[in-house]
C-alpha positions in Angstrom: 12.0 -6.5 9.1 11.7 -8.0 5.6 13.3 -6.9 2.4 14.5 -8.2 -0.9 17.6 -10.4 -0.6 19.2 -8.9 -3.7 19.3 -5.5 -1.9 21.9 -7.0 0.6 24.2 -8.5 -2.1 27.2 -6.6 -3.5 27.8 -7.7 -7.1 31.3 -6.1 -7.0 32.5 -8.3 -4.2 30.2 -11.3 -4.8 29.2 -11.2 -1.1 26.4 -10.1 1.1 26.9 -6.9 3.1 27.8 -7.1 6.8 24.7 -6.9 8.8 25.9 -4.0 10.9 26.3 -1.9 7.8 22.5 -2.0 7.2 20.6 0.9 8.8 16.8 1.1 9.0 15.4 4.6 9.3 11.8 4.8 10.5 9.7 7.5 8.8 12.6 8.7 6.7 12.0 11.9 4.7 14.4 14.4 3.2 17.2 13.6 5.7 15.0 13.4 8.8 13.6 10.3 10.5 11.6 9.2 13.6 13.8 6.2 14.6 17.0 4.4 13.7 18.2 0.8 14.1 20.9 -1.4 12.7 20.7 -4.9 11.5 22.2 -7.4 14.0 21.8 -10.3 11.5 19.8 -11.4 8.5 18.6 -14.6 7.0 18.4 -15.1 3.3 15.7 -17.3 2.0 16.6 -20.9 1.2 17.2 -21.4 -2.5 17.9 -17.8 -3.4 21.0 -17.3 -5.6 21.8 -13.7 -6.5 23.8 -14.9 -9.5 20.7 -16.8 -10.8 18.1 -14.2 -10.2 15.6 -15.2 -12.9 15.6 -18.8 -11.7 15.4 -18.0 -8.0 13.4 -14.8 -7.9 10.6 -16.4 -5.9 13.1 -16.8 -3.0 14.4 -13.2 -3.2 13.7 -12.2 0.4 15.6 -11.7 3.6 14.5 -11.3 7.2 16.6 -8.8 9.2 16.9 -8.7 13.0 17.3 -5.1 14.2 19.2 -4.0 17.3 16.4 -1.8 18.5 12.6 -2.1 18.5 11.0 0.7 16.4 7.4 1.8 16.4 4.6 0.3 18.4 3.0 -3.2 18.0 -0.2 -1.6 16.6 1.8 0.1 13.8 3.7 -3.0 12.6 2.2 -4.3 9.4 1.5 -8.1 9.4 2.5 -10.4 6.5 -0.6 -11.8 4.8 -1.0 -15.4 5.9 -2.4 -16.7 2.6 -1.8 -15.9 -1.0 -4.1 -13.4 -2.6 -7.0 -14.9 -4.5 -6.0 -16.0 -7.9 -6.6 -13.8 -10.8 -6.3 -10.1 -11.5 -7.9 -6.9 -10.2 -7.2 -6.8 -6.5 -6.3 -3.3 -5.4 -2.8 -2.9 -3.9 -0.5 -0.1 -3.0 3.3 0.1 -3.4 5.4 2.6 -1.6 9.1 3.0 -1.8 12.1 5.2 -2.3 12.5 5.3 -6.1 15.9 6.1 -7.5 14.6 9.3 -9.1 13.3 10.7 -5.7 15.3 8.7 -3.1 14.8 11.3 -0.3 11.0 11.0 -0.3 8.8 7.9 -0.1 6.4 7.7 -3.1 3.3 5.6 -3.2 1.3 4.2 -6.1 -2.2 3.9 -4.6 -4.0 3.1 -7.8 -2.5 -0.3 -8.8 -3.7 -3.9 -9.0 -2.5 -7.5 -8.9 -2.3 -8.9 -12.4 -2.0 -12.6 -11.4 0.7 -15.1 -10.6 3.8 -15.7 -12.6 6.6 -18.2 -11.8 10.4 -18.0 -11.5 12.6 -20.4 -13.4 12.4 -23.0 -10.7 8.6 -22.7 -10.4 8.2 -20.5 -7.3 5.2 -18.1 -7.4 5.5 -14.3 -7.8 2.8 -11.7 -7.8 2.5 -9.7 -11.0 1.2 -6.1 -10.5 0.8 -2.9 -12.5 2.3 -0.5 -9.8 4.8 2.2 -10.8 8.2 1.0 -9.6 11.7 1.9 -10.5 15.2 0.9 -9.3 15.2 1.6 -5.5 11.7 0.3 -4.9 13.0 -3.3 -4.3 12.4 -4.5 -0.8 9.3 -2.3 -0.4 6.0 -3.8 0.8 3.2 -4.5 -1.6 0.1 -3.6 0.5 -3.5 -4.6 0.6 -6.2 -3.2 2.8 -8.2 -6.0 4.5 -11.8 -6.0 3.4 -11.3 -2.8 1.4 -14.7 -1.8 -0.1 -16.6 -4.3 2.0 -17.0 -2.4 5.3 -14.4 -4.5 7.1 -11.9 -3.2 9.6 -9.6 -1.8 6.9 -6.3 -2.9 8.5 -3.3 -2.9 6.1 -1.2 -6.0 5.5 1.8 -6.9 3.4 0.9 -9.2 0.6 4.3 -9.1 -1.1 7.8 -7.7 -1.2 8.7 -5.9 -4.4 11.7 -7.4 -6.2 11.6 -6.2 -9.8 10.1 -3.5 -11.9 9.1 -3.8 -15.6 11.4 -2.1 -18.0 9.8 0.9 -19.8 6.3 0.5 -18.3 4.5 0.4 -15.0 4.4 -3.0 -13.3 6.7 -5.5 -11.7 6.8 -8.6 -9.5 6.7 -9.2 -5.8 7.5 -12.3 -3.6 4.2 -13.3 -2.0 4.2 -12.7 1.8 2.9 -16.2 2.3 6.3 -17.5 1.0 8.3 -15.6 3.7 9.2 -17.6 6.8 9.8 -15.5 9.8 12.2 -16.8 12.5 10.5 -17.9 15.7 11.2 -15.8 18.8 
């Protein structure tokens, strides 16, 4: 499982949470869920510093190892292997549990990539115009393969949401191509 690294950091203590305190609820909605697992461990991206977020935002990701397999292989979304084509306009979706409705997943299905921006150390981030608020961090930024071109229509994760724009729709996501999954 992949999420934003800052979601695992406690500013009050200056430390990351214990892995066993992280719960993943598959299909969560209004108190119900289809499956539950706990994190056994997690790996924070090299170079990420939660006390220097603006400079290291392009490394704001973490990979969690869960104590139970959830879902089926055909329902696990793949990370996009390459970066989205440069430029703006590609259709994407962002779904997450916004702070204003934390019990129900909300999806913005009408948004687009705006282009690439850079963190303070030069790492790429994907700019988008999706509606996001506090609580959406760690959510997948999704693209449908071949959408509108008669292709297979499989969904893939092109980024992990890490920040929303203040006072307007939009935000930034770490490109999925930047995320390094551990080898099994």
